[in-house]
C-alpha positions as CSV (number, residue, x, y, z in Angstrom):
1,M,108.2,67.3,69.2
2,D,108.1,66.9,73.3
3,L,108.8,70.4,75.4
4,S,111.5,68.7,76.9
5,L,113.3,68.6,73.9
6,L,112.5,71.5,72.7
7,K,114.3,73.1,75.8
8,D,117.5,70.3,76.0
9,N,118.4,71.7,72.2
10,L,117.5,75.2,73.1
11,A,119.8,74.6,76.5
12,D,122.7,73.1,74.4
13,Y,122.2,76.1,72.0
14,A,122.9,79.1,74.0
15,T,125.5,76.8,75.9
16,F,127.5,76.7,72.8
17,G,126.2,80.7,71.8
18,K,128.2,81.2,75.6
19,N,132.2,80.1,74.0
20,V,131.3,80.9,71.5
21,G,131.2,84.4,71.8
22,T,133.5,84.0,74.6
23,A,136.0,82.7,72.0
24,L,135.1,86.3,69.4
25,Q,135.7,88.2,72.1
26,S,139.9,86.9,72.9
27,I,140.5,87.3,69.1
28,P,141.8,90.8,69.8
29,T,144.2,90.4,72.7
30,L,145.4,87.1,71.0
31,L,146.0,89.2,67.7
32,N,148.1,92.0,70.5
33,S,149.9,89.6,71.5
34,I,150.9,88.0,68.4
35,L,151.6,91.4,66.6
36,D,153.2,91.6,70.1
37,F,156.2,88.8,69.5
38,F,156.9,89.7,65.7
39,T,157.3,93.8,67.2
40,N,159.5,92.6,69.4
41,F,161.7,90.2,67.5
42,S,164.8,91.1,66.8
43,D,165.1,92.6,70.5
44,N,163.7,88.9,71.6
45,A,166.5,87.3,69.2
46,D,169.4,89.6,70.1
47,T,168.3,88.6,73.8
48,T,168.2,84.8,72.6
49,G,171.6,85.0,70.7
50,D,173.9,86.7,73.9
51,A,172.0,84.1,76.2
52,F,173.3,80.8,74.0
53,K,177.1,82.6,72.9
54,S,177.0,82.7,77.1
55,L,175.9,79.6,77.8
56,S,178.4,78.0,75.1
57,S,181.4,80.0,76.7
């Protein structure tokens, strides 16, 4: 096996590892934003309903 081919393959895996690591680290932030949305869902729904009523009158 050519050493340059081995070097290129390892570089590809290093890039993949960095990208996957970044994606996995952002999962808690994503979950928190989803939970925050559903925690405030009734307030958001009321606000949206009131805004819709003011548009239709």
